[in-house]
C-alpha positions, 0 to 999 in steps of 0.5 A: 123405766123398768128393765128388771131388778138390777140386784138380780143381774148376777143371777141371770142364767146365760143358758136361758137368755132367750127368756130375757127379752127387753126392748130399751127405748132411746129415751130410756138410755140415760136411765140405764147408764145412770143405773149402771153407774150407780151400781159402781160400774163404768160404761165405755163405748164410742165417743167423739174426740177431735172429729174421730170416733174412739172408745171412751167413758160414757156418763150419758147418751150425750157422750155417744157420737150421734149422727157420726159414722166411721168407715175403715179400709181393709188392713194390710198384713206383712 
């Protein structure tokens, strides 16, 4: 997988983000997660804990709740 140099991520000009278009294949997700972890960052996202989707630390795509969904009702304000 080659998305671009991870060393240059801090130099991306957010005003010109339209010029940074990349398509990540599902098979490359673990490579991206590992590259982020190797640079000293942590990855958090949806995980499955006791049959409930919650946010937690992601170490690989296997930590993601593939095939699970979560439905929420509207809240009540007091």
